VOBA-1610 file (N, C-alpha, C; in pm, whole numbers, padded with zeros to 5 digits, always signed):
BEGIN
Met+01823+00308-00593Met+01701+00348-00528Met+01730+00473-00447Ile+01634+00562-00442Ile+01649+00685-00366Ile+01537+00693-00265Glu+01566+00756-00157Glu+01466+00775-00054Glu+01394+00910-00079Asp+01264+00919-00044Asp+01195+01044-00057Asp+01264+01150+00025Gly+01280+01266-00027Gly+01345+01373+00044Gly+01495+01377+00023Ala+01551+01277-00043Ala+01696+01272-00063Ala+01739+01384-00156Asp+01653+01420-00253Asp+01687+01530-00342Asp+01584+01641-00329Ala+01551+01675-00204Ala+01447+01773-00176Ala+01483+01912-00227Gly+01609+01942-00242Gly+01650+02073-00288Gly+01632+02092-00436Gln+01614+01985-00511Gln+01600+01994-00654Gln+01453+02001-00691Ala+01422+02086-00790Ala+01284+02096-00837Ala+01261+01979-00932Glu+01154+01905-00906Glu+01126+01787-00987Glu+01017+01823-01087Thr+01037+01785-01210Thr+00933+01808-01310Thr+00822+01705-01294Pro+00698+01743-01311Pro+00589+01648-01297Pro+00592+01542-01405His+00563+01419-01366His+00558+01307-01458His+00416+01251-01456Glu+00377+01188-01564Glu+00244+01133-01576Glu+00228+01016-01478Val+00121+01019-01398Val+00096+00912-01302Val+00023+00797-01377Leu+00088+00682-01378Leu+00035+00567-01449Leu-00048+00476-01357Phe-00018+00478-01227Phe-00089+00396-01132Phe-00078+00460-00994Tyr-00186+00456-00915Tyr-00182+00515-00781Tyr-00276+00438-00689Glu-00230+00407-00569Glu-00311+00356-00458Glu-00279+00437-00336Gln-00380+00482-00265Gln-00354+00568-00149Gln-00319+00494-00022Gly-00340+00369-00012Gly-00303+00292+00108Gly-00419+00268+00198Ala-00495+00368+00237Ala-00613+00353+00324Ala-00701+00475+00308Ser-00828+00461+00340Ser-00922+00569+00324Ser-00955+00630+00460Trp-00970+00763+00460Trp-01008+00832+00581Trp-01151+00802+00619Leu-01228+00737+00535Leu-01366+00701+00567Leu-01373+00603+00686Trp-01259+00532+00714Trp-01256+00445+00831Trp-01283+00520+00959Leu-01256+00651+00963Leu-01277+00729+01084Leu-01425+00739+01122Leu-01513+00707+01028Leu-01656+00707+01061Leu-01693+00600+01161Ala-01603+00505+01183Ala-01629+00401+01284Ala-01630+00461+01425Gly-01560+00572+01446Gly-01560+00639+01577Gly-01698+00688+01616Pro-01759+00772+01532Pro-01898+00814+01565Pro-01994+00696+01573Ala-01974+00594+01485Ala-02062+00477+01490Ala-02050+00405+01623Ala-01927+00395+01677Ala-01908+00332+01808Ala-01976+00414+01917Gly-01965+00545+01910Gly-02031+00630+02011Gly-02183+00616+02005Val-02239+00614+01886Val-02383+00599+01870Val-02427+00461+01919Ala-02348+00358+01889Ala-02383+00224+01934Ala-02385+00217+02087Met-02287+00278+02152Met-02286+00278+02298Met-02404+00354+02354Ala-02440+00465+02291Ala-02558+00544+02336Ala-02685+00458+02324Leu-02696+00384+02212Leu-02814+00301+02191Leu-02818+00186+02292Ile-02702+00131+02328Ile-02695+00026+02429Ile-02742+00080+02563Gln-02693+00198+02600Gln-02739+00261+02725Gln-02887+00285+02725Leu-02939+00335+02611Leu-03082+00363+02601Leu-03166+00236+02610Ser-03121+00126+02543Ser-03197+00003+02546Ser-03190-00066+02683Ala-03083-00038+02759Ala-03068-00097+02893Ala-03147-00020+02997Gly-03204+00096+02957Gly-03287+00171+03050Gly-03209+00272+03132Tyr-03087+00301+03100Tyr-03007+00399+03175Tyr-03025+00543+03123Gly-03092+00558+03012Gly-03094+00689+02947Gly-02959+00710+02876Ile-02944+00824+02814Ile-02820+00850+02745Ile-02732+00937+02834Gln-02617+00883+02871Gln-02515+00957+02944Gln-02397+00969+02848Leu-02355+01092+02820Leu-02259+01115+02711Leu-02114+01076+02742Leu-02081+01042+02865Leu-01945+01012+02898Leu-01894+00885+02825Val-01966+00773+02841Val-01922+00647+02780Val-01925+00654+02629Pro-02033+00699+02564Pro-02026+00712+02416Pro-01916+00808+02370Gly-01892+00913+02445Gly-01786+01009+02411Gly-01648+00945+02418Ile-01627+00859+02522Ile-01499+00791+02535Ile-01479+00692+02419Phe-01585+00617+02385Phe-01573+00526+02270Phe-01545+00603+02141Phe-01615+00714+02122Phe-01592+00797+02001Phe-01447+00840+01992Val-01391+00893+02102Val-01254+00945+02100Val-01152+00831+02084Leu-01167+00721+02156Leu-01071+00613+02151Leu-01069+00546+02012Val-01188+00512+01960Val-01194+00447+01829Val-01144+00539+01720Ser-01186+00666+01722Ser-01141+00759+01619Ser-00992+00783+01627Gly-00939+00797+01747Gly-00796+00823+01763Gly-00712+00704+01715Phe-00751+00585+01756Phe-00677+00466+01716Phe-00681+00449+01563Leu-00798+00466+01503Leu-00810+00450+01358Leu-00736+00560+01283Ala-00731+00682+01336Ala-00660+00789+01270Ala-00510+00756+01261Val-00455+00699+01368Val-00312+00658+01365Val-00292+00548+01259Gln-00382+00449+01257Gln-00371+00339+01165Gln-00382+00384+01018Val-00479+00469+00989Val-00499+00521+00853Val-00378+00604+00810Lys-00331+00691+00895Lys-00215+00773+00860Lys-00094+00685+00830Ala-00068+00583+00908Ala+00044+00493+00886Ala+00024+00417+00754Ala-00097+00371+00728Ala-00122+00299+00603Ala-00104+00389+00482Arg-00145+00516+00493Arg-00129+00608+00383Arg+00019+00639+00354Ile+00101+00627+00454Ile+00246+00651+00438Ile+00314+00526+00386His+00288+00413+00449His+00369+00291+00428His+00312+00195+00324Thr+00187+00207+00287Thr+00130+00113+00189Thr+00075+00184+00065Ser+00108+00308+00047Ser+00066+00377-00077Ser+00164+00343-00189Val+00110+00345-00311Val+00189+00310-00429Val+00166+00416-00535Glu+00272+00458-00599Glu+00259+00553-00711Glu+00362+00516-00818Leu+00313+00497-00939Leu+00400+00469-01054Leu+00384+00584-01153Thr+00497+00648-01184Thr+00500+00749-01294Thr+00596+00696-01399Thr+00611+00775-01501Thr+00703+00735-01609Thr+00848+00738-01563His+00871+00805-01449His+01007+00824-01398His+01042+00737-01275Lys+00942+00709-01191Lys+00973+00639-01065Lys+00855+00553-01020Leu+00889+00454-00936Leu+00794+00370-00868Leu+00814+00393-00718Arg+00710+00446-00652Arg+00720+00470-00507Arg+00631+00368-00436Gln+00690+00291-00347Gln+00619+00193-00264Gln+00644+00233-00121Gly+00542+00288-00057Gly+00560+00342+00079Gly+00653+00462+00068Thr+00762+00461+00146Thr+00855+00572+00144Thr+00976+00545+00056Glu+00986+00425-00004Glu+01098+00393-00088Glu+01067+00422-00235Thr+01158+00487-00303Thr+01138+00521-00442Thr+01243+00450-00526Thr+01199+00387-00634Thr+01288+00319-00728Thr+01268+00385-00863Leu+01377+00422-00926Leu+01366+00479-01060Leu+01321+00372-01158Thr+01230+00406-01249Thr+01181+00306-01343Thr+01290+00263-01440Asp+01394+00342-01455Asp+01508+00301-01539Asp+01580+00181-01480Glu+01565+00159-01349Glu+01632+00045-01282Glu+01553-00085-01305Ile+01427-00077-01344Ile+01346-00196-01365Ile+01369-00243-01510Val+01422-00365-01524Val+01453-00417-01656Val+01361-00532-01700Arg+01284-00588-01606Arg+01196-00697-01642Arg+01086-00712-01537Val+00968-00748-01582Val+00856-00783-01493Val+00832-00932-01512Tyr+00847-01009-01405Tyr+00832-01155-01413Tyr+00684-01191-01429Pro+00657-01307-01492Pro+00519-01348-01509Pro+00453-01381-01374Glu+00324-01375-01372Glu+00248-01404-01248Glu+00271-01549-01206Ala+00273-01568-01074Ala+00297-01703-01019Ala+00176-01790-01046Thr+00201-01907-01109Thr+00093-02004-01134Thr+00143-02143-01099Gly+00051-02231-01072Gly+00090-02369-01039Gly+00129-02383-00894Ser+00183-02501-00864Ser+00216-02532-00723Ser+00358-02491-00684Glu+00444-02470-00785Glu+00581-02431-00753Glu+00592-02280-00730Thr+00666-02243-00631Thr+00686-02102-00598Thr+00802-02046-00679Pro+00778-01940-00759Pro+00888-01881-00832Pro+00992-01819-00738Lys+01116-01815-00783Lys+01223-01760-00699Lys+01201-01615-00661Trp+01137-01536-00749Trp+01116-01394-00718Trp+01028-01371-00596Gln+00947-01472-00557Gln+00858-01456-00441Gln+00941-01458-00311Tyr+01067-01501-00317Tyr+01153-01496-00199Tyr+01236-01368-00193Ala+01225-01284-00294Ala+01303-01160-00300Ala+01245-01058-00203Arg+01325-00963-00172Arg+01282-00857-00078Arg+01171-00771-00142Ala+01076-00730-00061Ala+00970-00643-00106Ala+01018-00499-00110Leu+00981-00426-00214Leu+01016-00285-00220Leu+00936-00212-00111Gly+00990-00105-00060Gly+00930-00032+00052Gly+01008-00062+00176Glu+00973+00002+00284Glu+01049-00013+00410Glu+00991-00123+00499Leu+00883-00186+00459Leu+00824-00294+00540Leu+00903-00425+00514Thr+00891-00518+00605Thr+00971-00642+00598Thr+00921-00736+00488Gly+00803-00718+00440Gly+00749-00805+00335Gly+00638-00734+00261Val+00570-00808+00177Val+00456-00754+00104Val+00346-00728+00205Pro+00293-00604+00210Pro+00190-00575+00310Pro+00065-00662+00295Arg-00003-00686+00404Arg-00125-00766+00405Arg-00229-00707+00309Gly-00292-00793+00232Gly-00395-00750+00140Gly-00339-00708+00005Arg-00209-00714-00009Arg-00143-00678-00136Arg-00083-00803-00195Thr-00057-00801-00328Thr+00003-00914-00396Thr+00133-00869-00457Gly+00236-00953-00444Gly+00368-00923-00495Gly+00377-00940-00646Ile+00461-00858-00707Ile+00489-00864-00850Ile+00641-00871-00864Gly+00689-00979-00923Gly+00835-00996-00936Gly+00892-00904-01039Val+00998-00830-01002Val+01067-00743-01095Val+01218-00769-01088Arg+01284-00761-01200Arg+01431-00769-01205Arg+01481-00627-01221Leu+01575-00595-01134Leu+01635-00460-01135Leu+01773-00466-01195Thr+01834-00351-01218Thr+01969-00347-01271Thr+02062-00417-01173Asn+02181-00451-01219Asn+02284-00520-01137Asn+02235-00656-01091Asp+02148-00717-01170Asp+02100-00855-01145Asp+02033-00871-01009Arg+01959-00769-00965Arg+01886-00775-00839Arg+01741-00810-00872Thr+01677-00879-00777Thr+01535-00915-00789Thr+01462-00859-00671Ala+01342-00811-00692Ala+01261-00756-00584Ala+01114-00782-00613Gln+01028-00745-00516Gln+00885-00757-00534Gln+00822-00621-00521Ala+00759-00576-00629Ala+00666-00461-00620Ala+00538-00518-00569Trp+00447-00437-00517Trp+00323-00490-00465Trp+00212-00385-00474Ala+00091-00434-00477Ala-00025-00346-00480Ala-00150-00427-00450Arg-00252-00357-00408Arg-00383-00420-00386Arg-00441-00455-00523Lys-00437-00362-00616Lys-00482-00383-00754Lys-00359-00425-00837His-00306-00541-00805His-00179-00587-00862His-00185-00608-01013Asn-00301-00647-01064Asn-00308-00667-01211Asn-00293-00535-01286Gln-00346-00428-01232Gln-00329-00297-01296Gln-00185-00247-01285Leu-00123-00266-01172Leu+00018-00225-01155Leu+00106-00311-01246Arg+00082-00441-01253Arg+00161-00529-01340Arg+00150-00484-01486Ala+00027-00454-01531Ala+00012-00409-01672Ala+00081-00275-01696Ala+00072-00183-01603Ala+00143-00054-01620Ala+00293-00070-01618Leu+00344-00154-01526Leu+00492-00178-01523Leu+00537-00248-01651Thr+00461-00347-01696Thr+00498-00421-01816Thr+00504-00327-01936Asn+00401-00244-01952Asn+00400-00148-02062Asn+00517-00052-02056Leu+00547-00007-01938Leu+00657+00087-01920Leu+00791+00025-01955Val+00813-00099-01910Val+00938-00167-01937Val+00950-00203-02086Glu+00839-00249-02147Glu+00842-00287-02288Glu+00860-00167-02381Glu+00816-00048-02339Glu+00843+00074-02416Glu+00991+00104-02420Arg+01057+00083-02308Arg+01200+00108-02297Arg+01284-00005-02353Ile+01249-00128-02315Ile+01325-00246-02354Ile+01229-00338-02427Pro+01237-00347-02559Pro+01145-00439-02631Pro+01164-00581-02586Pro+01057-00664-02581Pro+01069-00802-02539Pro+01159-00879-02636Glu+01231-00977-02580Glu+01321-01057-02661Glu+01237-01142-02757Ser+01280-01143-02886Ser+01207-01222-02984Ser+01259-01365-02982Ala+01168-01461-02999Ala+01205-01603-03001Ala+01247-01638-03141Thr+01375-01663-03161Thr+01424-01701-03295Thr+01489-01837-03289
//
């Protein structure tokens, strides 16, 4: 696995993007103006008239807090799969290191891969995402993850099967 920026001096050829999730949308920042308008309407309905200080404070605080949250989510919970690499947050894994995609967890028993470390720098699979068990080279197991996990699973499976044909049952 390589970290982003580890080979910053080398020019990288573009690879086809097979799957992408941005992590969070900047549209969440619209909650800041909404909070300001809500406070102005509360002042107006209470008979105080509109005084811009309190709605302005709500606008700045809510927008600022959400901007930090969205920026962090776009860095740490974004996913990109190309033909060459899988990036989960700031951690990049070469697709050549992925040798198997485990089947989806079903039933009451928990598969062993669900106890494996999650790819990315976070301590586990981020909230709102679902883990996908993958076997890596050197007999390592990990969890890839995504919000649209079925699409990522299908893209990973196709990529691995193109490289390593599935074992035939004989």
